[in-house]
N, C-alpha and C positions, 0 to 999 in steps of 0.2 A: 504494500500500500504506500502511495506517495501523496503527501499533502503539502501544497503550496511551496514546492521546491523551487529554489531560485539559485542560479549560479552566474556571478559577474566576474569579469577580469578587468579590474579598474572601472572605467566608464562603459566598457562594452558588456552588454548583457547576452549571455549564451542562451539561457532559457529563463522564463519567469513565471512564477505562480503555477507550476505544473502539478496537477493532481489526477491520480487514476489508481485503479486497483487491478491486479492480475490474479485470476483464480488458479487454484491448484490444477495442474494438467492442461492449462490453457496455452495456446500458441498466440502470442500477443504481438501484433505488428506495429512498428514505430516508423512512421513515414514522414518525409519532409524534404525540402530542397537542401542543397549544399549550404552549410552555415546556419541551418535551422536549430541546431543544438542537440541533435540525436546522439552523436557519439559522446558528447560531453555529458549527456544524461546517463548513458551507459557507464561511463567512467566514474560518475558519481555513485551510482547504485552498486557498482562493483568495488567500491571503497578506494579507488585509485586517486580521486580528488575529493576535497571537502565541499559541500554545498555552502553557498553564502547565507541562505536562510531556508526555513522549511524543515520537514522531517520525512523519514521514510522507514518502512519496516520491510526487511528482506529476509525471506525464509523464517519469518516469525521473530526476527531480531531487529531491534531498533538501531538505525544507523547512527554511529558515533565512534569517536576515536578509540574508546575502550572495547568496542565490539567488532572492530575490523577483522580480526583473526577468526572469530567465530563465524562471521558472514562468509569469509573466503573459503572456509572449510565446507560450506554448503552450496557454493556456486561454482560455475566454470565459465570461462570466456573464450570464444573463438573469434579473434580479431580478423579484419579484412586481409591482412598479410599473415600467412601461416606462422612465420618465425621459426622454422625448423632448421636443424643443423644439417646442411647438405652433404657433409662428409660422413655422417652417421647413417646407419641403416634405419629402417622404419622402427624396428624393435628397439634399437639403441636410443633413438629419440624418445620413445615412450618410456623406456627404463629411466632415462634422465629425469623426465618430468614426474614420474612416479616417485623417484627419490626426493624431489623437492616437496611433494605432497606427503612424504613419509608414509606411503601406502604399504600395506602388507599383502601377501599373496600376489606379488607383482606379476609373475608369469601367467597365472590364470586370468588376472585382470586384463593383461595385454592381449592374450588369446581371445578373450570374450569381446573386447572392443574392436579388435581387428576383424573378427567374424561379423560383428554388427555393421561394419562399414564395407564389407566385402573386400577385405585386403589381406586375408589370412595367408594367401599364396605369395604376397609381396613383402612379407615381414623382413626378409633378408636383403631387400633391394636398398641401395643408397637413396636417400631422399632427393639428392641432387639429380638423380637419373629419372625421376618421376615427372609426369606431366603436371600442369597446374591443377587440373581437376583431381588427380590422385593425391597431390599434396594437400588439397583442401579436405579430402577424406581422412588423411592422416591427422590433420589439425582437428577434425571433428572427433576422431578416435581419442586424441590427447585430451580434449575437453570432457569426454565421457569417462576417462580413467577413474576419476574420484567419485563416480556415481552421483553427480550433483543433483540437488533438489531443483535448482534453477539454472538454465543454460542460456547465456547471453551470446547471441550471434550477430556480429557486425558485418553486414554485406557479405554473406557466406558464398554467394555465387558471382561476385564481382569479377569481371574479366574472363569468365568461363564460356566456352562454346556451348551451343544448345544441348549436345549430348552429355557433357559433364554437368551442366545445370540440371538436366533431368535426373541424373544419378543422385546429385545432392538433394534434390526435391524428394526423391523416393526415400532417401535415408531419413529426412526430416519428417516425412509422413509416417514412417515406421516409428520414430520417436514419439510423434503425436499420439499414435495408437497405443503406445506403452504408457501414456500419461505423464511424460516428461514436460515440465513447465518450461516454455521457450519464449524468450524475449528477443524478437527479431527486428533488426533495423535493415532496411533495404530501399533501394531506388526502383526496384523492379515491381511495379504495381500488380502485374499479373501473378507474380510470385506470392505477394501478400494475399491476393484474392484466393489463390489456390490453397495456401497453407494455414492461414490465420483464422481463428475463431472470431477475434475482434481486432480492429486496428485503431490507432490514434494518429491523427495528422497534426504535426508540430511545425510551427514556424515562429520560433522563439516562445510563443505562447501556444497552448493547446487549442486547436480549432474545433475539432470534433472527435468523438470516440464512439465506437459501436461496431456491430458487424457490418460487412460490406453492404448487405441488403438493407439494414437500418439506415445507413448513411445515404444510400441512393433514395430511399423514401423521404428522408428529411430534406434533400436538396432538389429533387426532381419530381415532377408530376408523372402520372402513369398514362402511357399512351398505347394505343393499338395501331399496328400497321396493317393495312388492308390492301391486298393485291387482287385486282379484278381482271376479267377477260376482256373488258372493253371499258371505255371511259364512262363514268356516271354522268348522265345528262343533267340531272338536277340534284346535285349532291347536297346543296343547302336545304332543300325541302326534306330530303330523306333524313339527314343527320339531325336537323332541328326538331323533328318529330319524335326522336328517341330520347327518353329520359336517361340522364346520367352522362350524356355527351356535353362537354363544356366548351370545346372548340375543335376545329379541324383545319387541315391544310393539305394540299396536294404536293407531294415531293417532286424533285427533279426527275426521278426515275418513273414517275407516273402513279406510284402507290399513294394511298391516302393515310395520313397520320392523324389519328383522332384522339384527343385528350379526354379521358374518361375518369369517372369517380371510382369505379370498380370494374376492371377488365372482365372478370369472371361472370359478372351479372350482365354487363352491357353487350359483350361480344355476341351472344346468341340472338339478341334483338337486332343487332346490325345485320347479321347474316340473313335473318328472316326478312328484314326490310329490303335488302338488296335482291334477294332471290325473288321476292314478290314483285319487284320492279323489273324483273327480267335480266338482272345482272349476274353473270357467273362469278362466284367468289373463288379465286384460285388459292388464296392463303390468307389467314388472319392470325395474328399473334401479338403478344405484348412486346414492345420494344424494350430493350434492356440496356440501361446505362452501366458502364463498367466502373470499376474502382478508379481507373484513370480519369474518367469524367468527373467523379467526385473530387479527386485530388486537384485537378486543374481548375475546377470551379472555385475551390477554396483559395488556392495559391494566387489565382488571377484576381480574386477579391482583395487579397493582401496588397498586391502590386498596385491596383487601382487606388486603394486607400492611401498608400504612401505617396502617390502622385498628386493627390488632391491638396 
């Protein structure tokens, strides 16, 4: 839980009055443009830097100088840059970090995490010989060594090709199914939509928080797109007579975009009216705004506000 957390560096504010909660076993996405304060927030919650004001509870422990060690024992961080030793093998890298954590039963732990990231057959390979995608998997294995209660991931697929990105997504989905609590910062909006239960959009201050579906409903009205076999002769007359239609327009492609109160209720009435008017309905369905639409709407609002 985070309450009114603020971090300033002199006169520059990294983030201000940020408050949110992350549930047990939740994948929580933290989105925002460069300079929004995402990484600084992660560094604060992972005890690497002190907040200017506000408070937070991480893994049930209140953030504070006397609790840093207790929190670090319960969390793990996977930074954007893996930070592995290229001249050591995969196993040797993990042994090194297991020693820093003072873990017991190291061999079994390493075998377990390498199996979980599908790298059991590469444990004797030098990290410097691995592709970036495989190094990201090693970094994820390292983060899982201590069996953390909370896993902080900072841009885990940055710079990866589509195949490597898919592999990392599959691993994160498996962790999600296991109930691991994940705090994910990313610039990839389709990644957040795929992986996260809820997302927060930060731009120095917190703009919105909720599931992708909830954020879409908050920002956008609900529309139906109707494709017909021929142009509707009197669309105004047909659409005006149907209760629940608030407005409509014809798109460049020739389909009709109809703003409605409830798509499930209104769609059958539209189909009946069009068929009754002799119009063939080829397709009808609700238009779906993406998380990218939500993000751009909020960020553009910020830019416009700063220009005024």
